[in-house]
C-alpha positions as CSV (number, residue, x, y, z in Angstrom):
1,Q,74.4,88.1,93.2
2,R,72.1,91.1,93.0
3,F,72.8,91.9,96.6
4,R,76.6,91.9,96.0
5,G,76.0,94.3,93.0
6,I,73.9,96.6,95.2
7,E,76.6,96.5,97.8
8,L,79.3,97.6,95.3
9,V,77.2,100.5,94.1
10,R,76.3,101.6,97.6
11,S,79.9,101.4,98.8
12,Y,81.1,103.5,95.8
13,L,78.4,106.1,96.4
14,N,79.1,106.3,100.1
15,S,82.9,106.7,100.0
16,S,84.5,106.9,96.6
17,F,82.1,109.4,95.0
18,I,82.8,112.0,97.7
19,G,86.5,111.3,97.6
20,T,86.6,111.9,93.9
21,F,85.2,115.5,94.4
22,V,87.7,116.1,97.2
23,D,90.6,114.8,95.0
24,G,89.4,117.0,92.1
25,G,89.3,120.1,94.3
26,L,92.7,119.4,95.8
27,A,94.2,118.7,92.4
28,S,92.9,122.1,91.1
29,F,94.4,124.0,94.1
30,T,97.7,122.2,93.7
31,C,97.7,122.9,90.0
32,L,97.3,126.6,90.7
33,L,100.2,126.5,93.2
34,M,102.4,124.8,90.6
35,L,101.6,127.4,88.0
36,V,102.5,130.1,90.5
37,Y,105.9,128.5,91.3
38,S,106.8,127.9,87.6
39,P,104.4,128.3,84.7
40,L,106.6,126.3,82.4
41,L,107.0,123.3,84.7
42,G,103.4,123.5,85.7
43,S,102.4,123.4,82.0
44,V,104.6,120.3,81.5
45,V,102.8,118.6,84.5
46,I,99.4,119.5,83.0
47,V,100.3,118.1,79.6
48,F,101.3,114.8,81.2
49,A,98.1,114.7,83.3
50,A,96.1,115.4,80.1
51,I,97.9,112.5,78.3
52,Y,97.0,110.2,81.2
53,I,93.4,111.4,81.2
54,G,93.1,111.0,77.5
55,L,94.3,107.5,77.6
56,R,92.3,106.5,80.6
57,I,89.0,108.1,79.8
58,K,88.9,106.9,76.3
59,P,86.1,104.3,76.1
60,N,87.7,100.9,76.8
61,P,85.5,98.1,75.4
62,I,87.9,95.5,76.6
63,S,87.7,96.6,80.2
64,R,83.9,96.9,80.1
65,G,83.6,93.6,78.3
66,S,85.8,91.8,80.8
67,F,83.8,93.3,83.7
68,A,80.5,92.3,82.1
69,A,81.9,88.8,81.5
70,F,83.0,88.6,85.1
71,C,79.5,89.7,86.4
72,A,77.8,87.1,84.1
73,D,80.1,84.3,85.2
74,D,79.8,85.3,88.8
75,G,76.1,85.3,88.6
76,K,76.0,81.9,86.9
77,E,78.3,80.4,89.5
78,A,76.4,81.9,92.5
79,S,73.0,80.9,91.0
80,Y,74.0,77.3,90.4
81,F,75.5,77.0,93.9
82,M,72.3,78.4,95.5
83,E,70.2,76.1,93.3
84,T,72.2,73.1,94.5
85,L,71.9,74.2,98.2
86,R,68.1,74.7,97.9
87,G,67.7,71.2,96.3
88,V,70.3,69.4,98.3
89,Q,67.8,66.8,99.6
90,S,66.7,66.0,96.0
91,V,70.4,66.0,94.8
92,R,71.3,63.5,97.5
93,T,68.3,61.3,96.9
94,L,69.0,61.1,93.2
95,N,72.7,60.6,93.9
96,I,73.8,63.4,91.5
97,L,76.0,65.3,93.9
98,P,79.2,64.4,92.0
99,Q,77.8,65.7,88.7
100,R,76.5,68.9,90.3
101,E,79.8,69.4,92.0
102,A,81.7,69.0,88.7
103,V,79.5,71.5,86.9
104,W,79.8,74.0,89.8
105,Q,83.6,73.6,89.7
106,D,83.6,74.3,86.0
107,L,81.5,77.4,86.6
108,Y,83.7,78.5,89.5
109,T,86.8,78.1,87.2
110,E,85.1,80.2,84.5
111,R,84.4,82.9,87.2
112,L,88.1,82.9,88.3
113,D,89.2,83.2,84.7
114,S,86.9,86.1,84.1
115,A,88.2,87.8,87.3
116,M,91.8,87.3,86.1
117,R,91.0,88.9,82.7
118,W,89.3,91.8,84.4
119,G,92.3,92.1,86.8
120,S,94.8,92.2,84.0
121,N,93.2,95.5,82.8
122,T,94.1,96.9,86.2
123,V,97.7,95.9,85.7
124,V,97.8,97.6,82.3
125,F,96.4,100.8,83.7
126,N,98.8,100.7,86.7
127,G,101.7,100.3,84.2
128,L,100.4,103.2,82.2
129,N,100.3,105.2,85.4
130,L,103.9,104.4,86.2
131,L,105.0,105.2,82.7
132,V,103.4,108.6,82.6
133,S,104.8,109.4,86.1
134,G,108.3,108.2,85.3
135,V,108.6,110.1,82.1
136,S,107.2,113.3,83.6
137,D,109.5,112.9,86.6
138,V,112.6,112.6,84.5
139,L,111.6,115.6,82.3
140,L,110.7,117.7,85.3
141,L,113.9,116.9,87.1
142,Y,115.9,117.8,84.0
143,L,114.1,121.1,83.5
144,A,114.1,122.0,87.2
145,A,117.9,121.2,87.4
146,K,118.5,123.5,84.4
147,F,116.6,126.3,86.2
148,V,118.5,125.8,89.4
149,L,121.9,125.8,87.6
150,A,120.8,129.0,85.7
151,G,119.9,130.6,89.0
152,T,116.2,131.2,88.1
153,M,115.0,128.7,90.7
154,T,116.3,127.7,94.1
155,I,116.7,124.1,95.3
156,G,114.0,124.7,97.9
157,V,111.5,125.9,95.3
158,M,112.4,122.9,93.1
159,A,111.7,120.5,96.0
160,A,108.4,122.2,96.8
161,F,107.4,122.1,93.2
162,L,108.2,118.4,92.9
163,A,106.2,117.7,96.0
164,Y,103.3,119.7,94.6
165,K,103.7,117.7,91.3
166,A,103.5,114.4,93.1
167,Q,100.5,115.5,95.1
168,F,98.8,116.8,91.9
169,M,99.4,113.6,89.9
170,S,98.3,111.3,92.6
171,R,95.0,113.2,92.9
172,V,94.5,113.2,89.2
173,F,95.2,109.5,88.9
174,S,92.9,108.8,91.8
175,S,90.1,110.9,90.4
176,I,90.4,109.4,86.9
177,D,90.5,105.9,88.3
178,Q,87.4,106.6,90.4
179,Y,85.6,108.0,87.3
180,S,86.5,104.9,85.3
181,Q,85.1,102.8,88.2
182,F,82.0,104.8,88.1
183,K,81.5,104.2,84.4
184,I,81.9,100.4,85.0
185,L,79.4,100.6,87.9
186,E,76.9,102.3,85.7
187,G,76.6,99.0,83.8
188,L,76.4,97.1,87.0
189,S,73.6,99.3,88.4
190,S,71.6,98.7,85.2
191,R,71.8,95.0,85.9
192,V,70.7,95.4,89.5
């Protein structure tokens, strides 16, 4: 179990940590481009990004609690399984394999339930991501279409702006999700 925890932390530090900084830099550059194209539309995008950041960064005890429960249940299941493997000769001699198997199955079921509770948080945050993106897309299309009809923006500029907005929001979402993952891994690294 400890080795799996170390592997998660090492994997994050090797790939995701660097990617978070790259995403942050690209998001900043894209934000500047959007503000150059249209300060009003750029401000709208920044407001929606700030809303998502505020909702996602806010300490989430449910998410951390479900991850801690998953780690604890995973550790219990793995420890019990290894204990049974190490003492397999004694288990067979005493003919208690069915009891050990039943207890292990219960522990495995608890581990799967914890994983499902932890995974449900991911579904909630993905839904939040889609909601923020959808509302911002509708509002931006409305405003940009008004600008095009008023003659203050061309269709090409509108298309470029919407592409920049999509790039910006995906980078912000990715950076914030990686930051949240980092906060969860802080708790895991203290266990390791």
